[in-house]
Structure formats: structure tokens, C-alpha cells
N, C-alpha and C positions, 0 to 999 in steps of 0.2 A: 504494500500500500504505499502510495505517495503522500506526503504531508505539504498542503497547498498553504502556504503562508500569504494571508492574504490581507490587504488594506483597502478602504474605499474612501473616497471624498464624495460628498454630497452638497449640492444647491439648497437654500431654503428660501421661502418668501420673503420678501421685503418686510411686509408687515404682516401680523397674526391675522388680520381680517380677510388676507389672500390665500390663507391655507386651505386646501382641499379638504373637504369634510365629507364626501358621498364617492364610495361607499365606505369609506372610513377615515379618519383625519390623518393626514398624510402632509408630512412637512420636510421630508429630507428624501430629494431625488438624487440619485447616485449620478456622479458625473466623470469619475474614474476609477478604474481598476488598476490595481497593482499586486503583483504577486510574484513569489518564488516557489519553485517546486522544490521540495526535499526528498531524499530517497529514504529507504527505511532504515539508514545509518545517518539520516539528518544531515546529508550531504548535499548542497545546492547543485540543482540539475538544471535549471534555465528559470529565466525572467519573462514576465508578461506585463505590460502596461497597454491600456486602450482608454482613450476617453470616450465619453457618453454624450449624445446630443440630448438634452433634456426636453421633455415633451410637456410637463406642468409648470415648471419654473424657469422658462427660458432666460430671464433677465438674472444677471448674477447678482446676488446678494453682495454688498459693498465689503461686509465682514468676510464672508467666505472668499471672494476674490482677493482681498487683503492677504488672508491666510495662505492660500494656495498657489496665489499667482495665476489662477486660471481665468481667461477672459472669454467672454461669449464666442468671440472669433475662433479660439482654439477648439472649440466645441460643434461649431457649425457645419463641419463636414464628416464628424463623427457618427457610427451608427446609433440608432435609437436603442432604448435598453434592451428589448427582446432579442434585437441580433447581436449586441454586444454581450449580452449574458450567454447566448447560445456559442459565440466565439470562444468565450473564456472557458464555458465548461467543456468544449471540444479539446481545448489546451490542456485542461486539469486531466481529463481521461476518466474512466469509469471507476477505478479501484483509487479513492483518494480520500481525505478528511480536509476539513478546512481549519486552519488556526489563524488567531488573530489576537491582538493586543487590545484586551478590554471587552467588555460584553456588549457593544453597541453595532458593531459593523455587521452581524448575523441579523439580528431583528430588521436592521434598515435593510439590508438585502433581500430579506423576504417580504417586506411592505413593498419594495419595488418590484418583486416578482408578483404580489397579489395585486397591484394596481394595474399591472399590463396584463393580467390573465393567465399568469405562468403557476404552474402546480409547484408547491412547495413541499410536496409529500417525499419527494426524493432527494431532499437536503441532505448531504452527507453528515457524517458524526463531526462534530465541531469541537474545539479546544480553545480556551480563553488562557493564553500564556500570560498574560498579566495576572490572572489570579493564581497561576499555578508559580510564578515569580514571588508573589507576596507570600504564600504559603509555605513553599518549599525553601525558597532562598531568603526571604526577609522573616519569616515566621512571624508574619501578622497577617491579620484581617482587615486590609484597606487596601486601597488602590494605590499604585504607584506608576506614575507617568512614565512614558517610554523614555522620554529625554533625562528623567532622574536614572532609570536604570542603565543607560548608556553611560553616563556620567560618573555613576558610582562603581561601574566595572572598569572605568577608562579606557573605553572604547573609541574608535574612531567614529564619528558621527556626520551624516549627511543631511542637508536642510530638510527640516520637519514639514509637515501638511503637504508633502508630495507622496502620492500612494506609494510610488516603487521605492522612493527614499525611506519611508516610514516602513516598509517590508525589509528593506536591507538592514535598517538599525535593528529590527526585530530580530532577524536572523543572526545577527553579531551578538544579542544578548543570549538568544538560544544556544550558540555555540558554547556558553558557559554554564549551562544548565544540563543535568543529567536527564535529558527528555525520555531517554529509553527506559529508565526506571520510573519516571513520574506518570507519564502520559496514560498508562492504562486505568489509572484512579480517577481521570478527570474528564473522561469522554461524555459529552453534552449532546443531547437528541432532544428537540423541541417535541412536545405531544399536543396535538389540537391547535396549533398555531393560528393558521387559517380562520378556523371556526371562531375561536376566542376573539381574533382581531375583529372580525365583521360583526360579531355581536356586541362587542363592545367590553368585553369581560378582560380584555388585557390592558384596555385604557382606564377602567375604573368605573365601578356602579357604586351609586348613591344609596346609603342604608342608613335608618334611624340609629342603628347601633351594631357595634362590632359583632355582637352575639346573632343578631338577624342575618348579618352577611354570612356566618358559618353556618347556619341553619338553611340557607337558601338551596334550593335544588340546582339551580342553574349555575351558581357558583361553585358547588362541590361536585357536580356529575362530570364524567368524561368516560371516554370509549377506548378500551385497549387497541391499539393500532393494528396488533398481530392478530388478535383472535376475535376481535369484534365484541367482547364481554363488557356490558355496561358496569361502571364502577364508581363508587363515591369515596371522595377525599374524607379521610376523618382521624381521628387522634391528633387532634391539634396541639400544637405546643408553640409557645412564643420563643422567638429566634433574636428579635431586637425590639426596641420600642415602636418601630413602625412595620414589623413583618411577623407573619406566623407561619409555620411550616405544618403540613401533613402528609400522609401516605396513602395509597392504595395499591392494592396487588391482585391480579387477575387468578383464575384457577391455574393458569398454566405457569405462574411463577413470575410473571413479569411485573416489576413493581414502578412505581412512578411517585415522584414528589412534587407536591403542590405547594405553591408560594403565593401567600396574599400579602401585599404591601398596602398598608393603610395611612390614610391621612385624615386626621380629624379636623373638622371645620369649625368656625367660631360659634355655629348655633348647636354642636355637640352630634351633629350628625357625621357620618365617617364615608368615605370614598375609598373603596376596596377594589385592587386589580389583582390578577392573578396572572400567574405563569406555571404551566407544568412541563417537568422534565421526567425523562427515563432516570431512574435512579441509579446512580454509580457509587462506587466505592467511597469516594470523598463527601459526597451528598449524604449517603446513609450514615458516615462517621459524625458528619454535623447534626445530623437528626437525632440521632442516638445522645450525642453529647448535651443536645437541649433538652432531652427527655431526661436525663439523669439529673440535670441542674434543677428543673421542674420539680421533680421527686424529691430531691434534697431540700429543695425550698419549702415545699409541704411538709415535711416531717421535721423540719428546723423548729 
């Protein structure tokens, strides 16, 4: 299997009122792919770069243009997203996974696929290298910027906010990480992403209380993508001030982690969004640690 280290740049509307809201709120349109293919020994095997002609936000956001140095004229002759994405996937090959620095690129990629009517069900397994760096190298549960990681390790640095340059910087950091040991525990696969996006569950639903959100059928129901069994997220535990975790398992033994992200409003109501992932070793350890902490607090 090849590891595709991927970075995206995206344009955004100039004003919030210009944001696309149908069929779902969409405010991050991919304008550049950058990638490096690593083989099974994590050795670079080739680079990829492609601009993408925007269809929804053709006028460059001034802040984005300043960061990326991409201008509208650079994108005028580029392929639209469906063609650009297919060309990128052809370059990736069939047996691959996606590796990104941080949690944002993959949801943005899937949002762009959905807005263009492309199927997200065949999304490869993904890895968040930023999270692996934080947990395995820094031994902390927080995000570290790519620039910080490069400087900390004393590595050569290409200019940031260029998709291919950011990937080159990421690969340099990867060369200092024992990915062969780490990767097996951190594989990420989203479950029901398209359905949750279209229904608004991933963006947030307003409830009078958190308890009502946890009891809501729409918020807790999911379908196993392998056997089709209807499941329910249960055994909730607090992970942080703004997040709850839960689990579900089908009769075939495939298990899933649900994450509720909660924001309390001034009137006391709560906006709750959910993300569902296949349960990997690292997520299982996090969930079990939270259960043990909750149990210890109850018995204290």
C-alpha cells in the first residue's frame, strides 16, 4: 500500500452572506492539490500538484490569496474539481491511504466531492499525522503547527501555504517519526459522513439540553457500512468540556466511535454536532481512559 501525503488549499467566500447553503453549508472550495507518494517503507516515490478551477467561489478571498499567493488567473485554465479529483485519484492508484497534517483536509475534500455529486464511500483510510506527532512525539493532546514541528526538529523548510511545499515539509517531519510502528493504531475511516452532512448532524442541531440530544434517535442512530445492521450510539462518557464519546458495535464485531461536540448558548440551549468513526486502537484507548476516569470520579 502507498501512503499519499496530501495537502489542499481552498478558497472561501469574501462575506458570510455569500456562503453556499444548499444542499449544505459549503464555504471551503478546493483550489489546489499537493501530494507526495510514499512506498511501504515511507520512501518518496513521486510528487503531484494541480490547481483546481473554482465553480462556487471564483473570486479569490483576499486573505486566502495573501497566504497562498494564488490568483484567479492561475486557476482560469485549471480543471474543475470533478476532473481534477479523478486525475488525482488516478495518480494515487487503487491501493493507497491518505495522510494529512491535521484534521481539516479530509472533511474539506469530502465536502467538495459531495457538492459536485461525487461518491465519498470509497474514501481511502486516512491518517492525521499532526495527531500522531502530538501523541507519539510530543506526548501531548493538542495540535502542533507544521511550522512548529519543522523548526523543532531543525529541518529545512519550504514556504508555507503552498500545497506541495506543505507536503514536502510534512514528509520531512515524517522522516523523523517511526511511522511503521505508529500507523497501525491511528487509521481513520469516517462512517455516514455524507448522510450526516446532508442532514445537518455534522454541522450541529439545537436542543434544549444535552440530555435531550443524547436521547434523540437521529443523533444516536447509525448503520454499519459493512453488514447494514442498524446500530445505536450508547454508553456516553465525557471526553472534555465540549465533547462526549460513545460506542456502537454490530453483531459481526465491527465497532464505531461517536463524538458529540457541544456548544452551550446564552439561553441555556445546546448545539450538538456529531462525527462517527470506525474504532481504531488509539480511539479505543481514549474511550476506555475516559470511562475509567468517569468511574473513578463517581467512586471518589
